[in-house]
Structure formats: C-alpha cells, structure tokens
C-alpha positions, 0 to 999 in steps of 0.5 A: 169034926173038920171037914176036908176039902179037895182041890176040886171042892176048892175050884168049884166054890170059886167058879160058882161064886163067879157064876152067881155074881154075874162074873161069868155071865150065862151062855159062856163056855168053860173049857178045861183046857183053859181052866187047868191052866188058870188053877194049875191043876190037871183036868181030873179036878177040873172035871170033877168041879164042873160036875159039881156045878152041873149037879147045882144047875149052874152048867150044862154039858153040851155034846162036842161044845164043852161046858156052858153056863146055864141061862135062868128062865123066868119060870125057874127063878119064880120057883126058886123064890117060892122054894127059898121063901118056905126055906128061909121061913123055916130057917127063921122059925128055927133060929128064933129061940136059938139065937145067942147075943153073939148071934144078935151081934152078928146079925146087927152088923150084917143088917147095918151093912146091908142097910147102908149099901141099900141107901148108897144104891138107891142114892146112885140110882136117883142120880141115874148112874149105875154101878155093878160092883156096888150092886155086887156088894149089895148082894154079898151084904144081903147073903151075909144077913141071911147066912146068920139065920142059917147058921143059928137055926141049927139045921145044916141041911135046910141052910144048904137047901136054901143056899142052893135055891139063891144060887139060881138068882141072876147075878150082879148085873141084875140087881143094879138099882133103878130110880122108879123101883126106889120104893121096892128096894126101900121095903127090902131093906126095912124088912131085914130090920123087921126080921131082926126084930122078931128074932130078938124078940124070939117070936118064931111065928113072927120070924117065919111069916116075915122072912117068908114075905121078905123073899116073896118081895125080893122076887117081885122086885126082881121081876120088876127089875127084868121087866124094866130091863126088857122094856128098855132093850125094846123087848129083847133081854141082853145076853144073860138075863133071865127070860120068860119060860 
C-alpha cells in the first residue's frame, strides 16, 4: 500500500528535522510569511505543517507572537528517556525473533558507522575541540541504528511512538562530546554492540533488557553533558538548552 504525502506533510518533516537537529534552535519564532516564501507555497500548507509540529510538542502557538520553537525542560527530558527506554526495550524484544539476514546486515552497517563516528567524536573531545557538524552526524547515525530495529520489530505504532519520544531530545550542540565524559560515550558505543549480539542470537529478553538500559544510560550521558555546560557557563545555560523543571 502506497502512502501519499501532502505538501504540508513534507514541510512538517523537514522543519521537524531542522528542529530536532538543532539547526532551528528553541525560542526561534517561525513566521508563516517567511516559510511561505521559503517553500514557495501558500500559507494554508504552512499552517497545517505548523499544526503537526504543535501536535508533536515541538512548537507552540503564542497569541499575537506567532509560532515559537519550544524549549525542553530537564523534567521533560527525563520523562522522554523513561518512556523511550520502555519502548526501545519492547521494540528490541519484538525484533529479536524476526531479524532476517538482511536486517542483521543493516544493523551491522549502522553499528559500524556509529562506532566510527563515536571514535571521531571522542578523539575530537580529547583534543579539546568541538565539532557541531560531527555531533549532528553522530546523532543521525545513532538514530539509524535504532531505526533498523524499529523496522524489524513489526509494530509500526510502537516504532512511531518511540520516534516521537526521541524528538524531545535537544539538538546537535547538546551532544558535542567533552573529554571528561569520554567513558560515557565509550559505554554508549559498547551498548550498541551488545544489543546487536543479543538480536543476532534471537534473545528477546536479552535484547529488551540491553536496549532499555542503553536508553537510560543515554539519559545519564545527556544529564552529565547538560550539567557540564551549566557549570562552564556559570550556572546559566546558553539559549535553547534544556533547563531543570
């Protein structure tokens, strides 16, 4: 069955990607007239696209001020990680007995790509440099690994809700590695390999437990990064960063 998308759908997907990646930072006002000019469409599909983003919690409509990209609180981040941990665990459990040779090949490729980028990110951090573009690429590679599991689990609704949960996470600048967090990034990488091995073995309970713990560990990594950023900025996070609830 072919799923037809509208212009509003296409615009919503693109804007969502730019918000999640950090290209459009929290607090940015999205003006309909500017978006209409950018995409070469009338305001009707723009309004529809913005309504879709609002339903995902990515933007909010403010009276007399337009549509603003929402900042995310620490509390919301913690809740999103808790929800995603359960969903990732369920997706991995469902995927374990369904993994085909093709699925495992795709997972191997995604895991290898993520591992390579993790090594580059850690190396950059140890040298004291930051690379937002590399961090953004690393984030996409991480998503690609989990997307293979979503596709294999045979539960589109579970996959869709899990993807919605990860949309809550902050963008590319948040995930820039710091040298003092090297061990946490190494653990994140190793957990991908462990999940891959459990799926290859067809171990549903093992895959579920490992995937769940992996997401919770990712939450710990993000909390550590945000704490570090706040300390470096003298207790005040830069604009667009998650704050405590």
